[in-house]
C-alpha positions as CSV (number, residue, x, y, z in Angstrom):
1,X,3.5,-20.2,-6.8
2,X,6.7,-18.4,-8.1
3,X,4.8,-16.8,-11.3
4,X,5.4,-12.8,-9.9
5,X,6.5,-11.2,-7.1
6,X,6.8,-7.7,-5.5
7,X,9.4,-5.4,-5.5
8,X,9.8,-2.4,-3.8
9,X,12.6,-1.1,-5.8
10,X,12.6,-0.7,-9.2
11,X,15.8,-1.2,-10.3
12,X,15.0,-5.1,-9.1
13,X,12.4,-5.4,-10.7
14,X,12.2,-8.1,-13.4
15,X,9.5,-8.9,-16.0
16,X,6.7,-10.6,-14.0
17,X,7.8,-8.4,-11.3
18,X,5.0,-6.2,-9.7
19,X,6.8,-2.9,-8.5
20,X,5.2,-1.3,-5.7
21,X,5.6,1.8,-4.0
22,X,4.1,2.3,-1.2
23,X,4.5,5.3,1.4
24,X,3.0,6.2,4.6
25,X,2.8,9.3,6.2
26,X,1.5,11.2,9.1
27,X,1.5,14.5,10.7
28,X,0.1,13.4,14.5
29,X,2.1,10.8,15.1
30,X,4.4,7.8,14.5
31,X,1.4,5.7,14.1
32,X,-1.6,5.7,11.1
33,X,-4.6,4.9,13.1
34,X,-7.5,3.5,11.1
35,X,-11.0,1.7,11.6
36,X,-9.7,-2.1,11.4
37,X,-12.0,-2.4,8.5
38,X,-10.3,0.1,6.8
39,X,-6.8,-2.3,6.4
40,X,-9.2,-4.8,4.9
41,X,-10.7,-2.3,2.3
42,X,-7.2,-1.1,1.8
43,X,-6.3,-5.1,1.2
44,X,-8.8,-5.4,-1.5
45,X,-7.4,-2.3,-3.7
46,X,-4.3,-3.2,-3.5
47,X,-5.3,-6.9,-4.5
48,X,-7.3,-5.2,-7.3
49,X,-4.6,-3.4,-8.5
50,X,-2.4,-6.9,-9.4
51,X,-5.3,-8.8,-10.5
52,X,-6.1,-6.3,-13.5
53,X,-2.2,-5.3,-13.7
54,X,0.1,-7.6,-16.0
55,X,3.4,-9.0,-14.6
56,X,5.8,-6.3,-14.9
57,X,3.5,-4.0,-14.0
58,X,3.6,-0.7,-11.3
59,X,1.3,-0.2,-8.5
60,X,1.8,2.6,-6.4
61,X,0.1,2.9,-3.0
62,X,0.3,6.1,-0.8
63,X,-1.6,7.1,2.7
64,X,-1.0,10.1,4.8
65,X,-2.8,10.9,8.0
66,X,-3.1,14.5,9.0
67,X,-5.2,16.1,11.9
68,X,-8.2,16.3,9.2
69,X,-8.2,13.0,8.4
70,X,-6.6,9.7,6.3
71,X,-5.9,10.1,2.6
72,X,-5.6,7.6,0.4
73,X,-4.6,6.6,-3.0
74,X,-3.9,3.4,-4.7
75,X,-2.9,3.7,-8.6
76,X,-2.0,1.4,-11.0
77,X,-1.1,0.9,-14.7
78,X,-3.2,-1.9,-15.7
79,X,-6.1,-2.4,-18.0
80,X,-8.3,0.6,-16.7
81,X,-12.1,0.6,-16.6
82,X,-14.0,1.7,-19.3
83,X,-15.3,5.5,-19.1
84,X,-18.9,4.5,-19.2
85,X,-18.5,1.9,-16.5
86,X,-16.3,3.6,-13.8
87,X,-20.1,4.1,-11.6
88,X,-21.4,0.8,-12.1
89,X,-18.3,-0.9,-10.6
90,X,-18.8,0.0,-7.1
91,X,-22.7,-1.7,-7.5
92,X,-22.3,-5.5,-5.7
93,X,-20.4,-7.9,-8.8
94,X,-20.0,-5.5,-11.0
95,X,-16.6,-5.2,-12.8
96,X,-15.5,-3.6,-16.2
97,X,-16.0,-5.4,-19.5
98,X,-12.9,-5.3,-20.3
99,X,-11.9,-8.0,-18.1
100,X,-14.3,-10.6,-18.4
101,X,-11.6,-13.3,-19.2
102,X,-9.7,-12.3,-16.0
103,X,-10.0,-15.3,-13.5
104,X,-9.6,-13.4,-10.0
105,X,-11.3,-16.2,-7.8
106,X,-13.3,-13.2,-6.1
107,X,-17.2,-12.3,-5.6
108,X,-17.1,-8.9,-7.4
109,X,-17.3,-7.4,-4.7
110,X,-14.3,-4.9,-3.6
111,X,-14.6,-1.5,-5.2
112,X,-18.2,-2.0,-3.7
113,X,-17.0,-2.7,-0.1
114,X,-14.3,0.1,-0.4
115,X,-17.0,2.5,-1.5
116,X,-19.5,1.4,1.1
117,X,-17.0,1.5,3.5
118,X,-15.7,4.8,3.1
119,X,-19.3,6.2,2.8
120,X,-20.0,4.6,6.2
121,X,-17.1,6.2,7.7
122,X,-18.0,9.9,6.1
123,X,-15.4,9.7,3.4
124,X,-15.2,10.3,-0.2
125,X,-14.2,8.0,-2.4
126,X,-13.2,8.7,-6.2
127,X,-12.2,6.4,-9.7
128,X,-10.4,7.5,-12.2
129,X,-9.4,5.6,-14.6
130,X,-8.5,4.8,-18.7
131,X,-8.3,1.8,-20.8
132,X,-4.7,0.8,-20.8
133,X,-3.4,3.2,-18.8
134,X,-4.9,2.1,-15.4
135,X,-7.2,3.0,-12.7
136,X,-6.1,5.6,-9.9
137,X,-8.7,5.3,-6.7
138,X,-8.7,8.1,-3.9
139,X,-10.2,8.2,-0.7
140,X,-10.6,10.2,1.9
141,X,-11.9,9.4,5.6
142,X,-12.8,12.3,8.5
143,X,-10.1,11.9,11.5
144,X,-11.4,9.5,14.2
145,X,-11.4,12.5,16.6
146,X,-13.5,14.3,14.0
147,X,-15.9,11.5,13.0
148,X,-16.9,11.2,17.0
149,X,-17.5,14.9,17.4
150,X,-20.2,14.1,14.5
151,X,-21.7,11.0,16.0
152,X,-24.9,11.6,17.9
153,X,-25.0,10.8,21.9
154,X,-26.6,7.7,22.5
155,X,-30.0,8.6,24.8
156,X,-29.9,6.8,28.1
């Protein structure tokens, strides 16, 4: 609607643009393989970063696929999450008390979904945040080869 745009070069960022630094790297092949549901998780986390970062802000996303697994970081310089509310924001419908004025059109389940999917896939999930400085979410998923090796065999 012309209210903002995403730019990928800091030199062309205007006051209402979001600068997005996107880094993708893999050590195993030219493709990064991830579960389809994890793509939705990334979309939701990037959307959250945009919702809670004022126009003119910065969003950084990095993925690294290595032999042990997939590491991902989504970082913004937005509002941040109050320190005592970091653990509860992964519960369904919970948002930080400092974002009550933000109209999101969401159900409050983006972080919940990200946390649960990451755990279901055998991964780890971390949130670091500071009011007025932004939020950094880190995820780690074991490689699909390692995850398949841990799955119990089905009885016939």
